[in-house]
PDB file of N, CA, C, O and CB in Angstrom:
ATOM      1  N   UNK A   1       8.945 -23.724 -25.225  1.00  0.00           N
ATOM      2  CA  UNK A   1       8.653 -24.342 -23.903  1.00  0.00           C
ATOM      3  C   UNK A   1      10.056 -24.051 -23.118  1.00  0.00           C
ATOM      4  O   UNK A   1      10.034 -23.658 -21.952  1.00  0.00           O
ATOM      5  CB  UNK A   1       8.235 -26.065 -24.033  1.00  0.00           C
ATOM      6  N   UNK A   2      10.948 -24.209 -23.633  1.00  0.00           N
ATOM      7  CA  UNK A   2      12.337 -23.983 -22.805  1.00  0.00           C
ATOM      8  C   UNK A   2      12.492 -22.559 -22.489  1.00  0.00           C
ATOM      9  O   UNK A   2      13.074 -22.263 -21.446  1.00  0.00           O
ATOM     10  CB  UNK A   2      13.689 -24.443 -23.638  1.00  0.00           C
ATOM     11  N   UNK A   3      12.014 -21.584 -23.311  1.00  0.00           N
ATOM     12  CA  UNK A   3      12.157 -20.266 -23.063  1.00  0.00           C
ATOM     13  C   UNK A   3      11.363 -19.832 -21.958  1.00  0.00           C
ATOM     14  O   UNK A   3      11.713 -18.983 -21.138  1.00  0.00           O
ATOM     15  CB  UNK A   3      11.881 -19.546 -24.165  1.00  0.00           C
ATOM     16  N   UNK A   4      10.039 -20.587 -21.977  1.00  0.00           N
ATOM     17  CA  UNK A   4       9.238 -20.080 -20.764  1.00  0.00           C
ATOM     18  C   UNK A   4       9.820 -20.723 -19.483  1.00  0.00           C
ATOM     19  O   UNK A   4       9.745 -20.108 -18.419  1.00  0.00           O
ATOM     20  CB  UNK A   4       7.636 -20.453 -20.895  1.00  0.00           C
ATOM     21  N   UNK A   5      10.311 -21.762 -19.543  1.00  0.00           N
ATOM     22  CA  UNK A   5      10.892 -22.286 -18.287  1.00  0.00           C
ATOM     23  C   UNK A   5      12.015 -21.489 -17.832  1.00  0.00           C
ATOM     24  O   UNK A   5      12.183 -21.420 -16.615  1.00  0.00           O
ATOM     25  CB  UNK A   5      11.337 -23.683 -18.433  1.00  0.00           C
ATOM     26  N   UNK A   6      12.855 -20.842 -18.644  1.00  0.00           N
ATOM     27  CA  UNK A   6      13.875 -19.851 -18.089  1.00  0.00           C
ATOM     28  C   UNK A   6      13.321 -18.582 -17.625  1.00  0.00           C
ATOM     29  O   UNK A   6      13.863 -17.984 -16.696  1.00  0.00           O
ATOM     30  CB  UNK A   6      14.895 -19.518 -19.100  1.00  0.00           C
ATOM     31  N   UNK A   7      12.169 -18.083 -18.266  1.00  0.00           N
ATOM     32  CA  UNK A   7      11.492 -16.927 -17.717  1.00  0.00           C
ATOM     33  C   UNK A   7      10.991 -17.235 -16.323  1.00  0.00           C
ATOM     34  O   UNK A   7      11.245 -16.492 -15.375  1.00  0.00           O
ATOM     35  CB  UNK A   7      10.339 -16.493 -18.619  1.00  0.00           C
ATOM     36  N   UNK A   8      10.343 -18.237 -16.221  1.00  0.00           N
ATOM     37  CA  UNK A   8       9.887 -18.612 -14.937  1.00  0.00           C
ATOM     38  C   UNK A   8      10.729 -18.631 -13.872  1.00  0.00           C
ATOM     39  O   UNK A   8      10.455 -18.142 -12.776  1.00  0.00           O
ATOM     40  CB  UNK A   8       9.391 -19.728 -14.973  1.00  0.00           C
ATOM     41  N   UNK A   9      11.913 -19.268 -14.201  1.00  0.00           N
ATOM     42  CA  UNK A   9      12.994 -19.441 -13.139  1.00  0.00           C
ATOM     43  C   UNK A   9      13.554 -18.086 -12.743  1.00  0.00           C
ATOM     44  O   UNK A   9      13.843 -17.850 -11.570  1.00  0.00           O
ATOM     45  CB  UNK A   9      14.183 -20.369 -13.660  1.00  0.00           C
ATOM     46  N   UNK A  10      13.731 -17.064 -13.858  1.00  0.00           N
ATOM     47  CA  UNK A  10      14.314 -15.583 -13.626  1.00  0.00           C
ATOM     48  C   UNK A  10      13.254 -15.051 -12.691  1.00  0.00           C
ATOM     49  O   UNK A  10      13.566 -14.626 -11.579  1.00  0.00           O
ATOM     50  CB  UNK A  10      14.483 -14.569 -15.096  1.00  0.00           C
ATOM     51  N   UNK A  11      11.953 -15.069 -13.140  1.00  0.00           N
ATOM     52  CA  UNK A  11      10.925 -14.464 -12.259  1.00  0.00           C
ATOM     53  C   UNK A  11      10.820 -14.898 -10.764  1.00  0.00           C
ATOM     54  O   UNK A  11      10.495 -14.149  -9.843  1.00  0.00           O
ATOM     55  CB  UNK A  11       9.648 -14.728 -12.863  1.00  0.00           C
ATOM     56  N   UNK A  12      11.133 -16.176 -10.664  1.00  0.00           N
ATOM     57  CA  UNK A  12      11.151 -16.777  -9.355  1.00  0.00           C
ATOM     58  C   UNK A  12      12.299 -16.196  -8.450  1.00  0.00           C
ATOM     59  O   UNK A  12      12.127 -15.778  -7.305  1.00  0.00           O
ATOM     60  CB  UNK A  12      11.301 -18.299  -9.509  1.00  0.00           C
ATOM     61  N   UNK A  13      13.500 -16.229  -9.130  1.00  0.00           N
ATOM     62  CA  UNK A  13      14.728 -15.450  -8.370  1.00  0.00           C
ATOM     63  C   UNK A  13      14.444 -13.915  -8.225  1.00  0.00           C
ATOM     64  O   UNK A  13      14.838 -13.332  -7.216  1.00  0.00           O
ATOM     65  CB  UNK A  13      16.193 -15.607  -9.243  1.00  0.00           C
ATOM     66  N   UNK A  14      13.828 -13.308  -9.127  1.00  0.00           N
ATOM     67  CA  UNK A  14      13.612 -11.899  -8.791  1.00  0.00           C
ATOM     68  C   UNK A  14      12.514 -11.728  -7.710  1.00  0.00           C
ATOM     69  O   UNK A  14      12.603 -10.823  -6.880  1.00  0.00           O
ATOM     70  CB  UNK A  14      13.229 -11.113 -10.064  1.00  0.00           C
ATOM     71  N   UNK A  15      11.528 -12.558  -7.724  1.00  0.00           N
ATOM     72  CA  UNK A  15      10.647 -12.284  -6.689  1.00  0.00           C
ATOM     73  C   UNK A  15      10.994 -12.796  -5.157  1.00  0.00           C
ATOM     74  O   UNK A  15      10.433 -12.393  -4.138  1.00  0.00           O
ATOM     75  CB  UNK A  15       9.406 -12.847  -7.137  1.00  0.00           C
ATOM     76  N   UNK A  16      12.030 -13.761  -5.232  1.00  0.00           N
ATOM     77  CA  UNK A  16      12.545 -14.200  -4.046  1.00  0.00           C
ATOM     78  C   UNK A  16      13.606 -13.041  -3.429  1.00  0.00           C
ATOM     79  O   UNK A  16      13.698 -12.715  -2.245  1.00  0.00           O
ATOM     80  CB  UNK A  16      13.224 -15.625  -4.327  1.00  0.00           C
ATOM     81  N   UNK A  17      14.268 -12.587  -4.405  1.00  0.00           N
ATOM     82  CA  UNK A  17      15.271 -11.404  -4.032  1.00  0.00           C
ATOM     83  C   UNK A  17      14.439 -10.081  -3.524  1.00  0.00           C
ATOM     84  O   UNK A  17      14.894  -9.326  -2.666  1.00  0.00           O
ATOM     85  CB  UNK A  17      16.229 -10.969  -5.442  1.00  0.00           C
ATOM     86  N   UNK A  18      13.452  -9.935  -4.014  1.00  0.00           N
ATOM     87  CA  UNK A  18      12.663  -8.753  -3.577  1.00  0.00           C
ATOM     88  C   UNK A  18      11.856  -8.982  -2.403  1.00  0.00           C
ATOM     89  O   UNK A  18      11.581  -8.063  -1.632  1.00  0.00           O
ATOM     90  CB  UNK A  18      11.784  -8.293  -4.625  1.00  0.00           C
ATOM     91  N   UNK A  19      11.433 -10.264  -2.220  1.00  0.00           N
ATOM     92  CA  UNK A  19      10.803 -10.524  -0.667  1.00  0.00           C
ATOM     93  C   UNK A  19      12.093 -10.494   0.281  1.00  0.00           C
ATOM     94  O   UNK A  19      11.945  -9.946   1.373  1.00  0.00           O
ATOM     95  CB  UNK A  19       9.918 -12.202  -0.482  1.00  0.00           C
ATOM     96  N   UNK A  20      13.437 -11.075  -0.060  1.00  0.00           N
ATOM     97  CA  UNK A  20      14.256 -10.955   0.811  1.00  0.00           C
ATOM     98  C   UNK A  20      14.826  -9.444   1.210  1.00  0.00           C
ATOM     99  O   UNK A  20      15.067  -9.074   2.359  1.00  0.00           O
ATOM    100  CB  UNK A  20      15.153 -11.804   0.410  1.00  0.00           C
ATOM    101  N   UNK A  21      14.966  -8.750   0.146  1.00  0.00           N
ATOM    102  CA  UNK A  21      15.236  -7.286   0.417  1.00  0.00           C
ATOM    103  C   UNK A  21      14.243  -6.685   1.271  1.00  0.00           C
ATOM    104  O   UNK A  21      14.631  -5.992   2.212  1.00  0.00           O
ATOM    105  CB  UNK A  21      15.292  -6.489  -0.833  1.00  0.00           C
ATOM    106  N   UNK A  22      12.800  -6.889   1.032  1.00  0.00           N
ATOM    107  CA  UNK A  22      11.832  -6.337   1.785  1.00  0.00           C
ATOM    108  C   UNK A  22      11.899  -6.607   3.317  1.00  0.00           C
ATOM    109  O   UNK A  22      11.756  -5.764   4.202  1.00  0.00           O
ATOM    110  CB  UNK A  22      10.634  -6.772   1.254  1.00  0.00           C
ATOM    111  N   UNK A  23      12.155  -7.998   3.473  1.00  0.00           N
ATOM    112  CA  UNK A  23      12.238  -8.426   4.887  1.00  0.00           C
ATOM    113  C   UNK A  23      13.302  -7.784   5.498  1.00  0.00           C
ATOM    114  O   UNK A  23      13.117  -7.210   6.571  1.00  0.00           O
ATOM    115  CB  UNK A  23      12.390  -9.863   5.063  1.00  0.00           C
ATOM    116  N   UNK A  24      14.586  -7.803   4.875  1.00  0.00           N
ATOM    117  CA  UNK A  24      15.885  -7.060   5.557  1.00  0.00           C
ATOM    118  C   UNK A  24      15.558  -5.575   5.713  1.00  0.00           C
ATOM    119  O   UNK A  24      15.812  -5.052   6.797  1.00  0.00           O
ATOM    120  CB  UNK A  24      17.322  -7.194   4.596  1.00  0.00           C
ATOM    121  N   UNK A  25      15.036  -4.870   4.761  1.00  0.00           N
ATOM    122  CA  UNK A  25      14.652  -3.533   4.941  1.00  0.00           C
ATOM    123  C   UNK A  25      13.602  -3.339   6.127  1.00  0.00           C
ATOM    124  O   UNK A  25      13.622  -2.356   6.868  1.00  0.00           O
ATOM    125  CB  UNK A  25      14.097  -3.034   3.627  1.00  0.00           C
ATOM    126  N   UNK A  26      12.898  -4.138   6.201  1.00  0.00           N
ATOM    127  CA  UNK A  26      11.937  -4.213   7.499  1.00  0.00           C
ATOM    128  C   UNK A  26      12.566  -4.145   8.859  1.00  0.00           C
ATOM    129  O   UNK A  26      12.335  -3.373   9.790  1.00  0.00           O
ATOM    130  CB  UNK A  26      11.161  -5.530   7.510  1.00  0.00           C
ATOM    131  N   UNK A  27      13.491  -5.224   8.743  1.00  0.00           N
ATOM    132  CA  UNK A  27      14.333  -5.544   9.993  1.00  0.00           C
ATOM    133  C   UNK A  27      15.320  -4.248  10.355  1.00  0.00           C
ATOM    134  O   UNK A  27      15.687  -3.962  11.495  1.00  0.00           O
ATOM    135  CB  UNK A  27      15.290  -6.968   9.688  1.00  0.00           C
ATOM    136  N   UNK A  28      15.617  -3.635   9.321  1.00  0.00           N
ATOM    137  CA  UNK A  28      16.595  -2.424   9.475  1.00  0.00           C
ATOM    138  C   UNK A  28      15.830  -1.257   9.885  1.00  0.00           C
ATOM    139  O   UNK A  28      16.369  -0.383  10.563  1.00  0.00           O
ATOM    140  CB  UNK A  28      17.381  -2.065   8.136  1.00  0.00           C
ATOM    141  N   UNK A  29      14.524  -1.170   9.498  1.00  0.00           N
ATOM    142  CA  UNK A  29      13.544  -0.169   9.835  1.00  0.00           C
ATOM    143  C   UNK A  29      13.122  -0.208  11.340  1.00  0.00           C
ATOM    144  O   UNK A  29      12.843   0.833  11.935  1.00  0.00           O
ATOM    145  CB  UNK A  29      12.330  -0.356   8.943  1.00  0.00           C
ATOM    146  N   UNK A  30      13.083  -1.407  11.927  1.00  0.00           N
ATOM    147  CA  UNK A  30      12.720  -1.454  13.353  1.00  0.00           C
ATOM    148  C   UNK A  30      14.023  -1.651  14.089  1.00  0.00           C
ATOM    149  O   UNK A  30      13.908  -1.989  15.267  1.00  0.00           O
ATOM    150  CB  UNK A  30      11.665  -2.612  13.688  1.00  0.00           C
ATOM    151  N   UNK A  31      15.127  -1.515  13.651  1.00  0.00           N
ATOM    152  CA  UNK A  31      16.480  -1.613  14.211  1.00  0.00           C
ATOM    153  C   UNK A  31      16.512  -2.936  14.849  1.00  0.00           C
ATOM    154  O   UNK A  31      16.654  -2.895  16.071  1.00  0.00           O
ATOM    155  CB  UNK A  31      16.836  -0.462  15.224  1.00  0.00           C
ATOM    156  N   UNK A  32      16.407  -4.189  14.274  1.00  0.00           N
ATOM    157  CA  UNK A  32      16.426  -5.422  14.758  1.00  0.00           C
ATOM    158  C   UNK A  32      17.731  -5.945  14.074  1.00  0.00           C
ATOM    159  O   UNK A  32      17.837  -6.233  12.882  1.00  0.00           O
ATOM    160  CB  UNK A  32      15.093  -6.216  14.471  1.00  0.00           C
ATOM    161  N   UNK A  33      18.784  -6.024  15.106  1.00  0.00           N
ATOM    162  CA  UNK A  33      20.229  -6.298  14.776  1.00  0.00           C
ATOM    163  C   UNK A  33      20.580  -7.532  15.625  1.00  0.00           C
ATOM    164  O   UNK A  33      21.138  -7.280  16.693  1.00  0.00           O
ATOM    165  CB  UNK A  33      21.233  -5.003  15.112  1.00  0.00           C
ATOM    166  N   UNK A  34      20.361  -8.755  15.348  1.00  0.00           N
ATOM    167  CA  UNK A  34      20.572  -9.790  16.332  1.00  0.00           C
ATOM    168  C   UNK A  34      22.055  -9.893  16.571  1.00  0.00           C
ATOM    169  O   UNK A  34      22.788  -9.886  15.582  1.00  0.00           O
ATOM    170  CB  UNK A  34      19.975 -11.143  15.879  1.00  0.00           C
ATOM    171  N   UNK A  35      22.625  -9.995  17.878  1.00  0.00           N
ATOM    172  CA  UNK A  35      23.930 -10.128  18.214  1.00  0.00           C
ATOM    173  C   UNK A  35      24.118 -11.244  19.109  1.00  0.00           C
ATOM    174  O   UNK A  35      23.281 -11.574  19.951  1.00  0.00           O
ATOM    175  CB  UNK A  35      24.420  -8.957  18.755  1.00  0.00           C
ATOM    176  N   UNK A  36      25.330 -11.878  18.904  1.00  0.00           N
ATOM    177  CA  UNK A  36      25.479 -13.060  19.768  1.00  0.00           C
ATOM    178  C   UNK A  36      24.975 -14.247  19.320  1.00  0.00           C
ATOM    179  O   UNK A  36      24.803 -15.203  20.077  1.00  0.00           O
ATOM    180  CB  UNK A  36      24.931 -12.875  20.952  1.00  0.00           C
ATOM    181  N   UNK A  37      24.699 -14.270  18.046  1.00  0.00           N
ATOM    182  CA  UNK A  37      24.171 -15.559  17.559  1.00  0.00           C
ATOM    183  C   UNK A  37      25.151 -16.520  17.005  1.00  0.00           C
ATOM    184  O   UNK A  37      26.166 -16.061  16.481  1.00  0.00           O
ATOM    185  CB  UNK A  37      23.197 -15.323  16.551  1.00  0.00           C
ATOM    186  N   UNK A  38      24.961 -17.834  17.059  1.00  0.00           N
ATOM    187  CA  UNK A  38      25.776 -18.678  16.538  1.00  0.00           C
ATOM    188  C   UNK A  38      25.564 -18.928  15.069  1.00  0.00           C
ATOM    189  O   UNK A  38      24.494 -18.688  14.510  1.00  0.00           O
ATOM    190  CB  UNK A  38      25.705 -19.784  17.259  1.00  0.00           C
ATOM    191  N   UNK A  39      26.605 -19.409  14.477  1.00  0.00           N
ATOM    192  CA  UNK A  39      26.420 -19.598  12.987  1.00  0.00           C
ATOM    193  C   UNK A  39      25.156 -20.305  12.516  1.00  0.00           C
ATOM    194  O   UNK A  39      24.504 -19.930  11.542  1.00  0.00           O
ATOM    195  CB  UNK A  39      27.561 -20.370  12.458  1.00  0.00           C
ATOM    196  N   UNK A  40      24.846 -21.398  13.307  1.00  0.00           N
ATOM    197  CA  UNK A  40      23.493 -22.181  13.048  1.00  0.00           C
ATOM    198  C   UNK A  40      22.236 -21.413  13.053  1.00  0.00           C
ATOM    199  O   UNK A  40      21.337 -21.563  12.226  1.00  0.00           O
ATOM    200  CB  UNK A  40      23.290 -23.234  14.076  1.00  0.00           C
ATOM    201  N   UNK A  41      22.227 -20.420  14.230  1.00  0.00           N
ATOM    202  CA  UNK A  41      21.138 -19.741  14.271  1.00  0.00           C
ATOM    203  C   UNK A  41      20.991 -18.591  13.201  1.00  0.00           C
ATOM    204  O   UNK A  41      19.886 -18.112  12.945  1.00  0.00           O
ATOM    205  CB  UNK A  41      21.049 -19.295  15.544  1.00  0.00           C
ATOM    206  N   UNK A  42      22.109 -18.184  12.611  1.00  0.00           N
ATOM    207  CA  UNK A  42      21.988 -17.148  11.512  1.00  0.00           C
ATOM    208  C   UNK A  42      21.566 -17.779  10.435  1.00  0.00           C
ATOM    209  O   UNK A  42      20.773 -17.199   9.693  1.00  0.00           O
ATOM    210  CB  UNK A  42      23.201 -16.414  11.170  1.00  0.00           C
ATOM    211  N   UNK A  43      22.009 -19.082  10.140  1.00  0.00           N
ATOM    212  CA  UNK A  43      21.537 -19.881   9.070  1.00  0.00           C
ATOM    213  C   UNK A  43      19.941 -20.138   9.029  1.00  0.00           C
ATOM    214  O   UNK A  43      19.232 -20.041   8.028  1.00  0.00           O
ATOM    215  CB  UNK A  43      22.274 -21.181   9.157  1.00  0.00           C
ATOM    216  N   UNK A  44      19.511 -20.503  10.400  1.00  0.00           N
ATOM    217  CA  UNK A  44      18.042 -20.641  10.632  1.00  0.00           C
ATOM    218  C   UNK A  44      17.288 -19.460  10.231  1.00  0.00           C
ATOM    219  O   UNK A  44      16.217 -19.489   9.626  1.00  0.00           O
ATOM    220  CB  UNK A  44      17.743 -20.913  12.053  1.00  0.00           C
ATOM    221  N   UNK A  45      17.897 -18.454  10.594  1.00  0.00           N
ATOM    222  CA  UNK A  45      17.227 -17.172  10.606  1.00  0.00           C
ATOM    223  C   UNK A  45      17.056 -16.915   9.042  1.00  0.00           C
ATOM    224  O   UNK A  45      15.986 -16.625   8.505  1.00  0.00           O
ATOM    225  CB  UNK A  45      18.110 -15.970  11.431  1.00  0.00           C
ATOM    226  N   UNK A  46      18.311 -17.071   8.383  1.00  0.00           N
ATOM    227  CA  UNK A  46      18.112 -16.709   7.021  1.00  0.00           C
ATOM    228  C   UNK A  46      17.037 -17.630   6.101  1.00  0.00           C
ATOM    229  O   UNK A  46      16.391 -17.234   5.131  1.00  0.00           O
ATOM    230  CB  UNK A  46      19.504 -16.752   6.412  1.00  0.00           C
ATOM    231  N   UNK A  47      17.040 -18.788   6.614  1.00  0.00           N
ATOM    232  CA  UNK A  47      16.202 -19.705   5.939  1.00  0.00           C
ATOM    233  C   UNK A  47      14.758 -19.407   6.038  1.00  0.00           C
ATOM    234  O   UNK A  47      13.981 -19.600   5.102  1.00  0.00           O
ATOM    235  CB  UNK A  47      16.443 -21.004   6.421  1.00  0.00           C
ATOM    236  N   UNK A  48      14.370 -18.873   7.332  1.00  0.00           N
ATOM    237  CA  UNK A  48      13.057 -18.256   7.674  1.00  0.00           C
ATOM    238  C   UNK A  48      12.691 -17.303   6.822  1.00  0.00           C
ATOM    239  O   UNK A  48      11.611 -17.382   6.235  1.00  0.00           O
ATOM    240  CB  UNK A  48      13.006 -17.697   8.926  1.00  0.00           C
ATOM    241  N   UNK A  49      13.570 -16.234   6.631  1.00  0.00           N
ATOM    242  CA  UNK A  49      13.487 -14.971   5.895  1.00  0.00           C
ATOM    243  C   UNK A  49      13.355 -15.445   4.524  1.00  0.00           C
ATOM    244  O   UNK A  49      12.545 -14.828   3.832  1.00  0.00           O
ATOM    245  CB  UNK A  49      14.723 -13.987   6.098  1.00  0.00           C
ATOM    246  N   UNK A  50      13.939 -16.343   4.030  1.00  0.00           N
ATOM    247  CA  UNK A  50      13.882 -16.698   2.594  1.00  0.00           C
ATOM    248  C   UNK A  50      12.469 -17.349   2.233  1.00  0.00           C
ATOM    249  O   UNK A  50      11.869 -17.185   1.171  1.00  0.00           O
ATOM    250  CB  UNK A  50      15.084 -17.717   2.245  1.00  0.00           C
ATOM    251  N   UNK A  51      11.979 -18.255   3.510  1.00  0.00           N
ATOM    252  CA  UNK A  51      10.600 -18.791   3.258  1.00  0.00           C
ATOM    253  C   UNK A  51       9.648 -17.734   3.115  1.00  0.00           C
ATOM    254  O   UNK A  51       8.744 -17.828   2.285  1.00  0.00           O
ATOM    255  CB  UNK A  51      10.132 -19.692   4.339  1.00  0.00           C
ATOM    256  N   UNK A  52       9.791 -16.618   3.944  1.00  0.00           N
ATOM    257  CA  UNK A  52       8.733 -15.608   4.105  1.00  0.00           C
ATOM    258  C   UNK A  52       9.075 -14.682   2.622  1.00  0.00           C
ATOM    259  O   UNK A  52       8.155 -13.936   2.285  1.00  0.00           O
ATOM    260  CB  UNK A  52       8.907 -14.652   5.771  1.00  0.00           C
ATOM    261  N   UNK A  53      10.018 -14.682   1.945  1.00  0.00           N
ATOM    262  CA  UNK A  53      10.402 -14.022   0.901  1.00  0.00           C
ATOM    263  C   UNK A  53       9.561 -15.035  -0.461  1.00  0.00           C
ATOM    264  O   UNK A  53       9.024 -14.494  -1.427  1.00  0.00           O
ATOM    265  CB  UNK A  53      12.216 -13.916   0.946  1.00  0.00           C
ATOM    266  N   UNK A  54       9.601 -16.269  -0.291  1.00  0.00           N
ATOM    267  CA  UNK A  54       8.951 -16.967  -1.304  1.00  0.00           C
ATOM    268  C   UNK A  54       7.392 -17.030  -1.213  1.00  0.00           C
ATOM    269  O   UNK A  54       6.700 -17.092  -2.229  1.00  0.00           O
ATOM    270  CB  UNK A  54       9.499 -18.285  -1.319  1.00  0.00           C
ATOM    271  N   UNK A  55       6.865 -17.010   0.064  1.00  0.00           N
ATOM    272  CA  UNK A  55       5.486 -16.928   0.275  1.00  0.00           C
ATOM    273  C   UNK A  55       5.158 -15.622  -0.187  1.00  0.00           C
ATOM    274  O   UNK A  55       3.994 -15.225  -0.139  1.00  0.00           O
ATOM    275  CB  UNK A  55       5.064 -17.176   1.678  1.00  0.00           C
TER     276      UNK A  55
END
């Protein structure tokens, strides 16, 4: 059972990473480069991007 938990955690991180890379690749493709953002806005944007990556 412990081995399966490790596998699911690894699969979760791989899936999240692929989703995040897909999101950032899309933003790069449409040339969306936010400028003049505060650090709080950048963190908010990253959390939203990760939420879409998880879904």
